[in-house]
Backbone as a chain_set.jsonl record, in Angstrom:
{"seq": "MSALRVLCTKPDGGVFIITPFDTCLDELRLGIVEARAQRGFDQDELDRAYEAGKFLRDAAWRPDFDEKRRRTLAHTWIECLNAGGLSEREAMELIRDLSAPAFSLAWEIVDVSEIPGDRTHRDAWKRSHNGGPIWIDEAKAAAIDLDRAVKRELAAAEARRAARVRRRLLKAH", "coords": {"N": [[4.123, -0.866, 15.339], [2.022, -2.365, 13.434], [2.589, -6.294, 12.522], [0.763, -7.166, 10.537], [-0.348, -7.09, 7.255], [-2.022, -6.581, 4.554], [-2.194, -9.118, 1.544], [-2.535, -7.957, -1.955], [-3.619, -9.733, -5.21], [-2.683, -8.762, -8.518], [-4.089, -8.616, -11.125], [-2.58, -9.346, -13.446], [-1.001, -11.024, -12.173], [0.745, -10.003, -10.449], [2.007, -8.628, -7.245], [0.191, -6.478, -4.834], [1.275, -4.918, -2.304], [-0.804, -3.116, 1.693], [-0.176, -1.441, 3.49], [-1.628, -0.74, 6.542], [-1.971, 2.452, 8.261], [-0.133, 2.766, 11.935], [-1.88, 4.723, 13.049], [-4.513, 4.287, 11.877], [-5.211, 2.389, 12.445], [-5.031, 2.036, 15.604], [-7.279, 4.225, 15.317], [-9.714, 2.335, 14.84], [-9.971, 0.138, 16.897], [-9.622, 1.703, 19.574], [-10.97, 3.698, 19.219], [-11.376, 6.43, 17.237], [-11.721, 9.291, 19.644], [-10.608, 8.482, 21.783], [-8.318, 7.108, 20.767], [-6.919, 9.191, 19.519], [-6.738, 11.3, 22.098], [-5.366, 10.107, 22.991], [-2.313, 10.583, 21.374], [-2.524, 13.497, 21.063], [-5.114, 15.188, 20.322], [-7.556, 16.398, 17.247], [-9.31, 18.53, 15.132], [-10.221, 18.515, 12.721], [-8.655, 16.895, 11.623], [-10.713, 14.652, 12.648], [-13.109, 15.383, 11.445], [-12.082, 14.858, 8.143], [-12.176, 11.876, 8.631], [-14.832, 11.575, 8.764], [-15.804, 12.681, 6.655], [-14.651, 11.054, 4.777], [-15.965, 8.374, 5.513], [-18.202, 8.934, 4.114], [-18.199, 8.749, 1.497], [-17.177, 6.232, 1.315], [-19.405, 5.253, 0.444], [-19.745, 6.237, -2.085], [-21.424, 4.873, -5.573], [-19.234, 5.078, -7.345], [-16.854, 4.204, -5.776], [-16.272, 1.537, -5.423], [-16.804, -0.673, -7.965], [-17.745, -2.647, -7.682], [-18.987, -3.938, -5.622], [-22.5, -3.65, -3.556], [-24.661, -1.599, -3.156], [-26.018, -1.798, -0.28], [-24.097, -3.839, 0.927], [-22.222, -1.839, 0.777], [-22.855, 0.208, 2.558], [-23.317, -0.715, 4.785], [-20.461, -1.305, 4.953], [-19.428, 1.333, 5.077], [-21.085, 2.44, 7.786], [-19.987, 0.745, 10.1], [-17.858, 1.564, 9.42], [-17.32, 4.039, 10.711], [-18.848, 4.101, 12.705], [-17.039, 2.214, 14.296], [-15.232, 3.891, 14.482], [-15.677, 6.237, 15.926], [-16.885, 4.572, 17.894], [-14.775, 2.363, 18.853], [-13.638, -0.634, 19.765], [-12.943, -3.156, 17.27], [-10.461, -5.762, 17.147], [-6.928, -6.461, 16.53], [-7.054, -7.716, 13.995], [-9.661, -7.837, 13.166], [-9.375, -4.826, 11.8], [-7.625, -5.205, 10.283], [-9.129, -6.233, 8.614], [-11.687, -4.591, 7.577], [-10.034, -2.652, 6.875], [-8.819, -3.688, 4.329], [-10.892, -4.793, 3.217], [-12.274, -1.986, 2.553], [-10.022, -1.003, 0.995], [-7.922, -2.836, -0.72], [-8.057, -2.846, -4.227], [-10.867, -3.084, -7.02], [-10.171, -4.173, -8.857], [-8.4, -6.572, -7.55], [-7.54, -10.276, -7.933], [-7.541, -12.062, -5.708], [-6.546, -11.699, -2.182], [-5.758, -11.599, 1.063], [-4.366, -11.734, 4.776], [-1.664, -11.123, 5.87], [1.062, -11.939, 7.543], [4.296, -9.651, 7.979], [5.913, -11.312, 7.964], [6.035, -13.292, 6.269], [6.261, -11.829, 4.021], [9.003, -11.274, 1.346], [12.223, -10.021, 2.42], [14.026, -8.786, 1.123], [13.851, -6.206, -1.79], [14.717, -5.815, -3.948], [13.922, -7.163, -6.066], [10.868, -5.941, -6.682], [9.127, -5.309, -8.041], [9.283, -7.686, -9.706], [7.645, -9.423, -7.95], [5.48, -12.197, -7.778], [2.057, -13.671, -7.582], [-0.428, -16.347, -7.21], [-2.946, -16.407, -8.657], [-5.274, -17.363, -7.206], [-4.417, -17.205, -4.379], [-1.767, -17.665, -2.389], [1.717, -18.648, -1.42], [4.366, -16.067, -2.418], [6.301, -15.839, -4.999], [9.577, -14.808, -7.503], [9.493, -14.199, -10.66], [11.71, -15.364, -12.542], [12.447, -14.429, -15.385], [10.895, -12.009, -15.487], [12.554, -10.801, -13.173], [15.185, -10.678, -14.108], [14.836, -8.914, -16.495], [14.968, -5.819, -14.842], [17.674, -6.54, -13.742], [18.883, -5.618, -15.792], [18.226, -3.282, -16.948], [18.189, -1.712, -15.161], [21.456, -2.144, -14.526], [22.236, -0.844, -17.293], [20.952, 1.427, -16.733], [23.096, 2.053, -15.056], [25.303, 1.981, -16.479], [24.7, 4.161, -18.411], [24.809, 6.288, -17.218], [27.474, 6.624, -16.013], [28.754, 7.118, -18.247], [27.798, 9.142, -19.081], [29.353, 10.928, -17.026], [31.598, 10.777, -17.114], [31.301, 11.791, -20.019], [30.682, 14.429, -19.1], [32.814, 15.33, -17.737], [34.982, 15.176, -19.645], [34.003, 17.969, -20.851], [34.413, 19.916, -19.295], [37.294, 19.235, -18.547], [38.04, 20.841, -21.002], [36.318, 22.86, -21.231], [38.105, 24.069, -19.081], [40.936, 24.055, -19.787], [40.426, 25.71, -21.877], [40.44, 28.186, -21.153]], "CA": [[3.625, -1.177, 14.531], [1.373, -3.841, 12.907], [3.385, -7.312, 12.105], [0.032, -7.282, 9.984], [-0.936, -6.331, 6.181], [-2.791, -6.744, 3.094], [-1.227, -9.171, 0.392], [-3.601, -8.554, -2.824], [-2.811, -10.048, -6.369], [-3.213, -8.166, -9.228], [-5.023, -9.518, -12.754], [-1.346, -10.594, -14.064], [-0.408, -12.452, -10.743], [1.383, -8.995, -9.519], [1.535, -8.405, -6.033], [0.717, -4.746, -4.438], [1.334, -4.728, -0.495], [-1.278, -2.562, 1.977], [0.124, -1.234, 4.871], [-2.326, 0.989, 7.362], [-1.026, 3.318, 9.431], [-0.686, 2.306, 13.088], [-2.382, 5.719, 14.12], [-5.63, 4.091, 11.477], [-5.433, 0.971, 13.465], [-5.547, 2.537, 16.795], [-8.593, 4.93, 15.831], [-10.52, 1.176, 14.764], [-9.671, -0.715, 18.005], [-9.595, 2.354, 21.046], [-12.26, 4.738, 18.554], [-10.989, 7.822, 17.421], [-11.144, 10.278, 20.278], [-9.459, 7.74, 22.928], [-6.977, 7.292, 20.138], [-6.318, 10.817, 19.872], [-6.541, 12.035, 23.225], [-3.044, 9.642, 23.842], [-1.432, 11.511, 20.881], [-3.327, 14.558, 20.686], [-6.85, 15.936, 18.995], [-7.008, 17.158, 15.977], [-11.104, 18.024, 14.978], [-9.604, 19.024, 11.685], [-8.448, 14.745, 11.375], [-11.768, 13.668, 12.934], [-14.085, 15.993, 9.725], [-11.757, 14.466, 7.272], [-12.34, 11.166, 8.48], [-15.814, 10.649, 9.052], [-15.634, 12.506, 5.382], [-14.143, 8.838, 4.792], [-17.155, 7.267, 5.29], [-19.664, 9.419, 3.68], [-17.488, 8.615, 0.545], [-17.565, 5.053, 0.991], [-21.311, 5.021, 0.564], [-19.646, 6.44, -3.554], [-21.132, 3.717, -6.078], [-17.921, 4.824, -8.154], [-15.513, 3.871, -5.224], [-15.977, 0.241, -5.439], [-18.38, -0.432, -8.175], [-18.147, -4.476, -7.51], [-19.932, -3.642, -4.18], [-23.728, -3.144, -4.035], [-25.077, -0.131, -2.17], [-25.915, -2.162, 0.642], [-22.145, -3.832, 1.154], [-20.981, -0.458, 0.543], [-23.294, 1.201, 3.365], [-22.648, -1.576, 5.308], [-18.912, -1.104, 5.185], [-18.965, 3.157, 5.783], [-21.783, 2.189, 9.005], [-18.96, -0.055, 10.493], [-15.913, 2.747, 9.624], [-17.979, 5.33, 11.226], [-19.082, 3.391, 14.413], [-15.541, 1.705, 14.856], [-13.917, 5.485, 14.844], [-16.858, 6.235, 17.222], [-16.15, 3.676, 19.9], [-13.62, 1.137, 18.639], [-14.237, -1.948, 19.408], [-11.966, -3.863, 16.581], [-9.648, -6.144, 17.762], [-6.322, -5.903, 15.348], [-6.943, -8.628, 12.762], [-11.016, -6.87, 12.261], [-9.604, -3.737, 11.871], [-6.989, -5.216, 9.259], [-10.616, -7.121, 7.536], [-12.158, -3.865, 7.219], [-8.87, -1.605, 5.956], [-8.928, -4.768, 3.19], [-12.291, -4.596, 2.192], [-12.701, -0.565, 2.091], [-8.356, -0.864, 0.488], [-8.604, -3.426, -1.899], [-9.164, -2.392, -5.497], [-11.948, -4.034, -7.233], [-9.802, -5.623, -9.822], [-7.757, -7.303, -7.116], [-8.279, -11.158, -7.689], [-7.228, -12.537, -4.396], [-6.642, -10.914, -0.705], [-4.984, -12.232, 2.497], [-4.519, -10.637, 5.504], [-0.989, -11.943, 6.044], [1.92, -11.58, 8.448], [5.033, -9.476, 7.841], [7.159, -12.152, 7.902], [6.446, -14.134, 4.633], [6.148, -10.832, 2.475], [9.81, -11.204, 1.164], [12.446, -8.92, 2.735], [14.764, -8.155, -0.018], [12.864, -5.381, -2.235], [15.182, -5.462, -4.86], [12.613, -7.099, -7.284], [9.616, -5.94, -6.036], [8.236, -5.884, -9.328], [8.52, -9.314, -10.197], [6.731, -10.736, -7.737], [4.077, -12.429, -8.374], [1.406, -14.851, -6.326], [-1.407, -17.667, -8.309], [-4.429, -15.349, -9.14], [-6.082, -17.297, -6.233], [-3.146, -15.891, -3.437], [-0.758, -18.594, -1.999], [3.072, -17.294, -1.475], [5.344, -14.545, -3.585], [7.353, -15.889, -5.782], [10.092, -13.832, -7.777], [9.294, -14.5, -12.159], [13.115, -14.533, -12.942], [12.338, -13.596, -16.623], [10.716, -10.237, -15.219], [13.746, -9.822, -12.837], [16.42, -10.502, -15.013], [14.855, -7.565, -17.157], [14.679, -5.507, -14.286], [18.244, -6.12, -13.771], [19.669, -5.521, -17.218], [17.287, -2.062, -17.188], [19.059, -1.584, -13.69], [23.006, -2.227, -15.156], [21.909, -0.116, -18.334], [20.958, 3.562, -16.625], [23.949, 2.588, -13.968], [26.356, 2.533, -17.627], [24.203, 5.088, -18.984], [24.861, 7.182, -15.834], [28.701, 6.379, -15.646], [29.177, 7.312, -19.462], [27.504, 10.561, -18.707], [29.517, 11.656, -16.113], [32.948, 10.786, -18.001], [31.029, 13.065, -20.789], [31.027, 15.988, -18.51], [34.433, 15.578, -16.556], [36.127, 15.933, -20.544], [33.749, 18.927, -21.283], [35.084, 20.045, -18.062], [38.273, 19.6, -18.881], [38.644, 21.214, -22.182], [36.385, 24.177, -20.468], [39.295, 24.496, -17.773], [42.089, 24.536, -20.462], [40.202, 26.853, -22.799], [40.58, 29.501, -19.992]], "C": [[3.231, -2.92, 14.388], [2.252, -4.79, 12.262], [1.845, -7.213, 11.022], [-0.075, -6.17, 8.587], [-1.074, -7.143, 5.15], [-1.832, -7.133, 1.725], [-2.596, -9.305, -1.166], [-2.847, -8.886, -4.526], [-3.442, -9.361, -7.653], [-3.636, -8.803, -10.352], [-4.044, -10.453, -13.58], [-0.638, -11.178, -13.591], [0.365, -11.099, -10.082], [1.02, -9.073, -8.201], [1.594, -6.825, -5.787], [0.018, -5.127, -2.422], [0.223, -3.373, 0.101], [-1.061, -2.754, 3.42], [-0.378, -0.314, 5.58], [-1.206, 1.113, 7.978], [-1.331, 2.884, 10.754], [-1.949, 3.063, 13.959], [-3.83, 4.926, 13.188], [-6.242, 2.505, 12.389], [-5.555, 0.643, 14.793], [-6.995, 2.949, 17.111], [-9.711, 2.987, 15.783], [-10.496, 0.601, 15.939], [-9.958, 0.736, 19.566], [-11.246, 3.059, 20.149], [-11.648, 5.749, 18.607], [-10.614, 8.435, 18.793], [-10.441, 9.441, 21.799], [-8.121, 7.668, 21.827], [-6.085, 8.558, 20.312], [-5.916, 11.79, 21.274], [-5.269, 11.342, 23.736], [-2.398, 10.32, 23.051], [-1.985, 12.702, 20.577], [-4.072, 14.79, 19.587], [-6.423, 16.837, 18.205], [-9.011, 17.624, 15.189], [-10.634, 17.709, 13.471], [-9.31, 16.654, 10.868], [-10.24, 14.031, 11.641], [-13.024, 14.117, 11.818], [-13.227, 14.83, 8.837], [-11.857, 12.825, 7.622], [-13.805, 10.361, 8.32], [-16.342, 11.528, 7.041], [-15.845, 11.107, 4.258], [-15.221, 8.014, 4.487], [-18.241, 7.864, 5.112], [-19.418, 8.644, 2.482], [-17.424, 7.195, 0.02], [-18.612, 4.476, 0.033], [-21.173, 5.364, -1.372], [-20.575, 5.127, -4.055], [-19.772, 4.421, -7.01], [-16.949, 4.109, -7.32], [-15.444, 2.807, -5.259], [-17.293, -0.407, -6.072], [-18.876, -2.238, -8.684], [-19.297, -4.826, -6.598], [-21.758, -3.366, -4.418], [-23.87, -2.531, -2.534], [-25.816, -1.374, -0.361], [-24.456, -3.127, 1.135], [-21.939, -1.992, 1.181], [-21.903, 0.898, 1.767], [-22.982, 0.243, 4.418], [-21.134, -1.317, 6.299], [-18.751, 0.653, 5.422], [-19.923, 3.0, 7.031], [-20.334, 1.553, 9.856], [-18.406, 0.882, 10.271], [-16.874, 3.527, 10.709], [-18.225, 4.654, 12.288], [-17.755, 2.338, 14.804], [-15.031, 2.867, 15.21], [-14.732, 5.669, 16.004], [-16.481, 5.952, 18.453], [-15.469, 2.551, 19.332], [-14.402, -0.278, 18.701], [-13.507, -3.505, 18.581], [-11.043, -4.717, 17.082], [-8.346, -6.51, 15.989], [-6.627, -6.354, 14.021], [-8.542, -7.872, 12.2], [-10.692, -5.747, 11.513], [-8.857, -4.023, 10.794], [-8.645, -5.584, 8.542], [-11.385, -5.745, 7.454], [-11.385, -2.837, 6.593], [-9.308, -2.755, 4.297], [-10.547, -4.504, 2.643], [-12.772, -3.492, 1.956], [-11.205, 0.323, 0.96], [-7.873, -1.003, -0.662], [-9.371, -2.757, -3.367], [-10.089, -3.479, -5.698], [-11.646, -5.541, -8.093], [-8.36, -6.746, -9.076], [-8.661, -8.987, -7.53], [-8.278, -12.2, -6.652], [-6.982, -11.857, -3.15], [-6.089, -11.933, 0.026], [-4.833, -11.39, 3.508], [-3.038, -11.61, 6.184], [0.448, -11.373, 7.571], [3.432, -11.508, 8.229], [5.906, -9.672, 7.22], [7.276, -13.079, 6.478], [5.959, -12.931, 3.913], [8.315, -11.094, 2.119], [10.78, -9.674, 1.465], [13.118, -8.269, 2.126], [13.396, -8.044, -1.434], [13.545, -5.531, -3.772], [14.894, -6.036, -6.522], [11.801, -7.237, -7.133], [8.862, -5.689, -6.905], [8.27, -6.748, -10.131], [7.958, -9.944, -9.811], [5.575, -10.849, -8.18], [3.669, -13.741, -6.916], [0.439, -15.423, -7.107], [-2.334, -16.479, -7.958], [-5.869, -16.233, -8.124], [-5.739, -17.185, -4.681], [-2.356, -16.895, -3.036], [0.501, -17.579, -1.169], [3.577, -15.814, -2.021], [6.12, -15.082, -3.446], [8.044, -14.84, -7.106], [9.548, -14.621, -9.416], [10.675, -13.859, -12.393], [12.473, -14.359, -14.241], [12.423, -12.061, -16.098], [12.052, -9.984, -14.349], [14.968, -9.908, -13.244], [16.518, -9.006, -16.051], [15.41, -6.638, -16.589], [16.791, -4.822, -13.688], [19.12, -5.585, -14.103], [19.493, -3.815, -17.52], [18.537, -1.103, -15.71], [21.259, -0.918, -14.191], [23.194, -1.301, -16.293], [21.561, 1.684, -18.261], [22.119, 3.663, -15.956], [25.543, 2.827, -14.904], [26.114, 4.039, -18.071], [25.56, 7.118, -17.713], [26.282, 7.066, -15.973], [29.084, 7.015, -16.726], [28.826, 9.054, -19.492], [28.374, 11.428, -17.592], [31.203, 11.823, -16.653], [32.694, 11.258, -19.471], [31.617, 14.228, -20.389], [32.512, 16.161, -18.359], [35.258, 15.845, -18.1], [35.567, 17.052, -20.437], [34.91, 19.772, -20.489], [36.653, 20.521, -18.364], [38.824, 20.487, -20.229], [38.132, 22.5, -22.002], [37.614, 25.063, -19.816], [40.125, 24.61, -19.271], [41.767, 25.94, -21.899], [40.536, 27.834, -22.467], [41.868, 30.09, -19.528]], "O": [[3.668, -3.992, 14.809], [2.848, -4.281, 11.313], [2.591, -7.14, 10.046], [0.038, -4.945, 8.639], [-0.438, -8.161, 4.871], [-1.121, -6.388, 1.05], [-3.313, -10.278, -1.404], [-1.796, -8.382, -4.923], [-4.662, -9.41, -7.806], [-3.293, -9.984, -10.284], [-4.224, -11.546, -14.118], [0.271, -11.829, -14.104], [0.598, -11.311, -8.892], [-0.087, -9.5, -7.875], [2.457, -6.048, -6.195], [-1.001, -5.39, -1.783], [0.147, -2.458, -0.719], [-1.429, -3.604, 4.231], [0.068, 0.832, 5.529], [-0.153, 0.516, 8.203], [-2.499, 2.595, 11.013], [-2.658, 2.645, 14.875], [-4.681, 4.897, 14.077], [-7.29, 1.95, 12.717], [-5.954, -0.423, 15.263], [-7.732, 2.656, 18.053], [-10.321, 2.638, 16.794], [-11.706, 0.494, 16.135], [-10.596, 0.337, 20.54], [-12.387, 2.83, 20.55], [-11.264, 6.208, 19.683], [-9.474, 8.263, 19.224], [-9.848, 10.047, 22.691], [-7.036, 8.166, 22.127], [-5.054, 8.827, 20.928], [-5.077, 12.683, 21.396], [-4.429, 11.74, 24.543], [-1.584, 10.995, 23.679], [-1.806, 12.922, 19.379], [-3.856, 14.673, 18.381], [-5.517, 17.67, 18.216], [-9.731, 16.694, 14.825], [-10.723, 16.538, 13.104], [-9.703, 15.793, 10.082], [-10.783, 13.159, 10.963], [-13.801, 13.259, 11.399], [-13.8, 13.741, 8.849], [-11.52, 12.246, 6.589], [-14.026, 9.201, 7.971], [-17.133, 10.92, 6.32], [-16.635, 10.559, 3.488], [-15.399, 7.222, 3.561], [-19.252, 7.556, 5.742], [-20.285, 7.808, 2.227], [-17.54, 6.858, -1.158], [-18.608, 3.577, -0.808], [-22.088, 4.968, -2.094], [-20.655, 4.228, -3.218], [-19.303, 3.37, -7.447], [-16.156, 3.382, -7.919], [-14.253, 2.533, -5.112], [-18.349, -0.669, -5.496], [-19.689, -2.778, -9.434], [-20.204, -5.65, -6.719], [-22.157, -2.888, -5.48], [-23.459, -2.792, -1.404], [-25.621, -0.734, 0.673], [-23.857, -2.529, 2.028], [-21.284, -1.32, 1.978], [-21.656, 2.103, 1.793], [-22.043, 0.689, 5.077], [-20.833, -1.207, 7.487], [-17.76, 1.043, 6.04], [-19.384, 3.801, 7.795], [-19.622, 2.498, 10.196], [-18.327, 1.453, 11.358], [-16.723, 3.018, 11.82], [-17.247, 4.814, 13.017], [-17.841, 1.73, 15.871], [-14.366, 2.935, 16.244], [-14.36, 5.186, 17.074], [-16.05, 6.498, 19.468], [-16.095, 1.538, 19.643], [-15.308, -0.795, 18.047], [-13.517, -4.625, 19.091], [-10.54, -3.995, 17.943], [-8.718, -6.706, 14.832], [-6.523, -5.63, 13.031], [-8.643, -7.422, 11.059], [-11.453, -5.452, 10.591], [-9.122, -3.211, 9.908], [-9.069, -4.672, 7.833], [-12.321, -6.217, 6.809], [-11.956, -2.107, 5.784], [-10.052, -2.374, 3.394], [-10.964, -3.988, 1.606], [-13.735, -3.508, 1.189], [-11.17, 1.435, 0.433], [-7.493, -0.161, -1.477], [-10.517, -2.372, -3.6], [-10.224, -4.477, -4.99], [-12.054, -6.699, -8.188], [-7.588, -7.446, -9.73], [-9.886, -9.106, -7.503], [-9.018, -13.177, -6.767], [-7.725, -10.892, -3.33], [-5.974, -13.077, -0.413], [-5.135, -10.218, 3.285], [-3.233, -12.616, 6.865], [0.355, -10.401, 8.321], [4.094, -12.546, 8.206], [6.569, -9.045, 6.394], [8.276, -13.429, 5.851], [5.097, -13.183, 3.072], [8.88, -10.989, 3.207], [10.447, -8.565, 1.046], [13.065, -7.057, 2.337], [12.582, -8.846, -1.893], [12.807, -5.342, -4.739], [15.318, -5.663, -7.616], [11.338, -8.372, -7.249], [7.675, -5.833, -6.614], [7.564, -6.816, -11.136], [7.5, -10.929, -10.39], [4.816, -10.066, -8.75], [4.274, -14.307, -6.005], [0.424, -14.737, -8.129], [-2.258, -15.78, -6.947], [-7.058, -15.927, -8.214], [-6.629, -17.089, -3.836], [-2.052, -17.204, -4.188], [0.439, -16.48, -0.618], [3.038, -14.713, -1.914], [6.799, -15.192, -2.425], [7.249, -14.122, -7.713], [9.169, -15.78, -9.249], [10.976, -12.667, -12.458], [11.391, -13.887, -13.895], [13.333, -11.234, -16.149], [12.72, -9.011, -14.698], [15.846, -9.21, -12.736], [17.484, -8.298, -16.335], [16.367, -6.169, -17.204], [17.209, -3.696, -13.42], [20.026, -5.095, -13.43], [20.328, -3.152, -18.135], [19.336, -0.168, -15.668], [21.905, 0.129, -14.146], [24.341, -0.865, -16.388], [21.717, 2.641, -19.019], [22.618, 4.786, -15.885], [26.537, 3.436, -14.51], [26.972, 4.92, -18.111], [26.319, 8.086, -17.681], [26.415, 8.258, -16.251], [30.002, 7.771, -16.408], [29.575, 9.948, -19.887], [28.02, 12.581, -17.343], [31.853, 12.864, -16.561], [33.657, 11.203, -20.237], [32.544, 14.881, -20.867], [33.207, 17.054, -18.844], [36.182, 16.653, -18.017], [36.358, 17.784, -19.841], [35.988, 20.164, -20.937], [37.116, 21.661, -18.413], [40.025, 20.731, -20.353], [38.849, 23.441, -22.343], [37.944, 26.238, -19.97], [39.689, 25.56, -19.921], [42.51, 26.693, -22.529], [40.998, 28.613, -23.301], [41.867, 31.011, -18.711]]}, "num_chains": 1, "name": "protein.A"}
Protein backbone atom coordinates (compact mmCIF):
# COMPACT_ATOMS: atom_id res chain seq x y z
CA MET A 1 0.00 0.00 0.00
CA SER A 2 1.29 3.44 -0.93
CA ALA A 3 2.27 5.75 1.89
CA LEU A 4 1.42 8.81 -0.22
CA ARG A 5 -1.84 10.76 -0.13
CA VAL A 6 -3.12 13.92 -1.79
CA LEU A 7 -4.33 16.55 0.70
CA CYS A 8 -6.76 19.13 -0.68
CA THR A 9 -8.00 22.28 1.03
CA LYS A 10 -11.67 23.22 0.66
CA PRO A 11 -12.71 26.89 0.40
CA ASP A 12 -13.85 26.80 4.06
CA GLY A 13 -10.41 25.55 5.14
CA GLY A 14 -11.63 21.97 5.58
CA VAL A 15 -9.57 19.04 4.38
CA PHE A 16 -10.22 16.10 2.13
CA ILE A 17 -7.83 13.32 1.23
CA ILE A 18 -7.42 11.45 -2.02
CA THR A 19 -6.21 7.88 -1.50
CA PRO A 20 -5.83 6.04 -4.80
CA PHE A 21 -6.13 2.28 -5.03
CA ASP A 22 -2.81 0.50 -5.28
CA THR A 23 -4.07 -1.18 -8.44
CA CYS A 24 -4.41 2.24 -10.07
CA LEU A 25 -0.86 3.17 -9.04
CA ASP A 26 0.44 -0.17 -10.35
CA GLU A 27 -1.27 0.38 -13.69
CA LEU A 28 0.28 3.83 -14.08
CA ARG A 29 3.72 2.55 -13.08
CA LEU A 30 3.77 -0.79 -14.93
CA GLY A 31 1.19 -0.32 -17.65
CA ILE A 32 -2.25 -1.85 -17.45
CA VAL A 33 -1.41 -5.08 -19.28
CA GLU A 34 1.62 -5.88 -17.10
CA ALA A 35 -0.13 -4.89 -13.86
CA ARG A 36 -3.17 -6.96 -14.69
CA ALA A 37 -1.08 -9.89 -15.91
CA GLN A 38 0.34 -10.06 -12.40
CA ARG A 39 -3.11 -10.24 -10.78
CA GLY A 40 -5.38 -11.45 -13.57
CA PHE A 41 -6.68 -9.69 -16.66
CA ASP A 42 -10.21 -8.41 -17.21
CA GLN A 43 -11.05 -6.85 -20.59
CA ASP A 44 -14.01 -4.97 -19.09
CA GLU A 45 -11.62 -3.17 -16.70
CA LEU A 46 -9.44 -2.17 -19.64
CA ASP A 47 -12.46 -0.85 -21.54
CA ARG A 48 -13.55 1.21 -18.51
CA ALA A 49 -10.02 2.64 -18.15
CA TYR A 50 -10.09 3.87 -21.75
CA GLU A 51 -13.56 5.33 -21.21
CA ALA A 52 -12.13 7.27 -18.24
CA GLY A 53 -9.48 8.65 -20.57
CA LYS A 54 -12.17 9.88 -22.95
CA PHE A 55 -14.12 11.40 -20.04
CA LEU A 56 -11.10 13.50 -19.12
CA ARG A 57 -11.52 15.48 -22.31
CA ASP A 58 -15.03 16.61 -21.26
CA ALA A 59 -15.10 20.36 -20.47
CA ALA A 60 -17.63 19.83 -17.66
CA TRP A 61 -15.15 17.63 -15.77
CA ARG A 62 -12.66 20.41 -14.88
CA PRO A 63 -14.00 23.78 -16.06
CA ASP A 64 -10.86 25.43 -14.64
CA PHE A 65 -8.70 23.53 -17.18
CA ASP A 66 -8.56 24.67 -20.78
CA GLU A 67 -9.04 22.23 -23.66
CA LYS A 68 -5.30 21.77 -24.16
CA ARG A 69 -4.73 20.86 -20.49
CA ARG A 70 -7.62 18.37 -20.49
CA ARG A 71 -6.34 16.75 -23.70
CA THR A 72 -2.80 16.54 -22.30
CA LEU A 73 -4.04 14.88 -19.11
CA ALA A 74 -6.23 12.44 -21.05
CA HIS A 75 -3.32 11.60 -23.35
CA THR A 76 -0.95 11.10 -20.39
CA TRP A 77 -3.51 8.93 -18.60
CA ILE A 78 -4.04 6.65 -21.60
CA GLU A 79 -0.32 6.49 -22.46
CA CYS A 80 0.61 5.52 -18.91
CA LEU A 81 -2.12 2.88 -18.81
CA ASN A 82 -0.67 1.46 -22.02
CA ALA A 83 3.02 1.60 -21.25
CA GLY A 84 3.45 2.53 -17.58
CA GLY A 85 6.70 4.27 -16.79
CA LEU A 86 5.64 6.60 -13.99
CA SER A 87 7.26 6.62 -10.58
CA GLU A 88 4.92 6.38 -7.60
CA ARG A 89 5.18 10.14 -7.03
CA GLU A 90 4.52 10.92 -10.72
CA ALA A 91 1.48 8.62 -10.64
CA MET A 92 0.22 10.47 -7.54
CA GLU A 93 0.73 13.80 -9.31
CA LEU A 94 -1.31 12.59 -12.28
CA ILE A 95 -4.06 11.30 -9.98
CA ARG A 96 -3.98 14.64 -8.12
CA ASP A 97 -4.41 16.54 -11.39
CA LEU A 98 -7.29 14.29 -12.42
CA SER A 99 -9.04 13.98 -9.06
CA ALA A 100 -8.62 17.20 -7.08
CA PRO A 101 -11.85 19.18 -7.44
CA ALA A 102 -11.73 22.52 -9.22
CA PHE A 103 -12.72 24.33 -6.02
CA SER A 104 -9.62 23.12 -4.13
CA LEU A 105 -7.56 26.05 -2.93
CA ALA A 106 -4.39 24.06 -2.28
CA TRP A 107 -3.28 20.48 -2.74
CA GLU A 108 -0.11 18.64 -2.02
CA ILE A 109 1.21 15.11 -1.93
CA VAL A 110 2.17 14.05 1.58
CA ASP A 111 3.27 10.96 3.43
CA VAL A 112 0.49 9.26 5.38
CA SER A 113 2.46 9.98 8.58
CA GLU A 114 1.63 13.69 8.14
CA ILE A 115 -2.09 12.94 8.47
CA PRO A 116 -3.50 12.65 12.01
CA GLY A 117 -4.07 9.03 12.99
CA ASP A 118 -7.02 9.89 15.24
CA ARG A 119 -10.10 10.44 13.05
CA THR A 120 -12.40 11.37 15.96
CA HIS A 121 -12.61 15.00 14.86
CA ARG A 122 -12.08 14.40 11.14
CA ASP A 123 -14.78 16.92 10.22
CA ALA A 124 -12.95 19.58 12.26
CA TRP A 125 -9.66 19.25 10.40
CA LYS A 126 -8.47 22.49 8.85
CA ARG A 127 -5.56 23.73 6.76
CA SER A 128 -4.39 27.14 5.68
CA HIS A 129 -5.78 28.23 2.31
CA ASN A 130 -2.30 27.85 0.86
CA GLY A 131 -1.66 24.39 2.36
CA GLY A 132 0.45 23.37 5.31
CA PRO A 133 -0.17 21.02 8.22
CA ILE A 134 -3.57 19.84 9.40
CA TRP A 135 -4.88 21.34 12.63
CA ILE A 136 -8.13 20.86 14.55
CA ASP A 137 -10.71 23.66 14.78
CA GLU A 138 -11.51 23.44 18.51
CA ALA A 139 -14.95 25.05 18.23
CA LYS A 140 -15.98 22.59 15.54
CA ALA A 141 -14.50 19.68 17.53
CA ALA A 142 -16.54 20.75 20.58
CA ALA A 143 -19.70 20.83 18.45
CA ILE A 144 -18.89 17.34 17.13
CA ASP A 145 -18.41 16.05 20.69
CA LEU A 146 -21.70 17.63 21.80
CA ASP A 147 -23.57 16.14 18.83
CA ARG A 148 -22.18 12.68 19.60
CA ALA A 149 -23.11 13.01 23.29
CA VAL A 150 -26.67 14.05 22.38
CA LYS A 151 -27.01 11.10 19.99
CA ARG A 152 -25.75 8.69 22.68
CA GLU A 153 -28.19 10.13 25.22
CA LEU A 154 -31.09 9.95 22.78
CA ALA A 155 -30.24 6.33 21.95
CA ALA A 156 -30.04 5.45 25.65
CA ALA A 157 -33.39 7.19 26.32
CA GLU A 158 -34.99 5.31 23.40
CA ALA A 159 -33.62 1.99 24.74
CA ARG A 160 -35.08 2.76 28.21
CA ARG A 161 -38.45 3.69 26.67
CA ALA A 162 -38.51 0.47 24.61
CA ALA A 163 -37.71 -1.58 27.72
CA ARG A 164 -40.60 0.07 29.63
CA VAL A 165 -43.02 -0.63 26.76
CA ARG A 166 -41.80 -4.23 26.57
CA ARG A 167 -42.34 -4.73 30.34
CA ARG A 168 -45.81 -3.17 30.17
CA LEU A 169 -46.82 -5.44 27.27
CA LEU A 170 -45.51 -8.53 29.07
CA LYS A 171 -47.56 -7.67 32.16
CA ALA A 172 -50.67 -7.19 30.02
CA HIS A 173 -50.35 -10.70 28.60
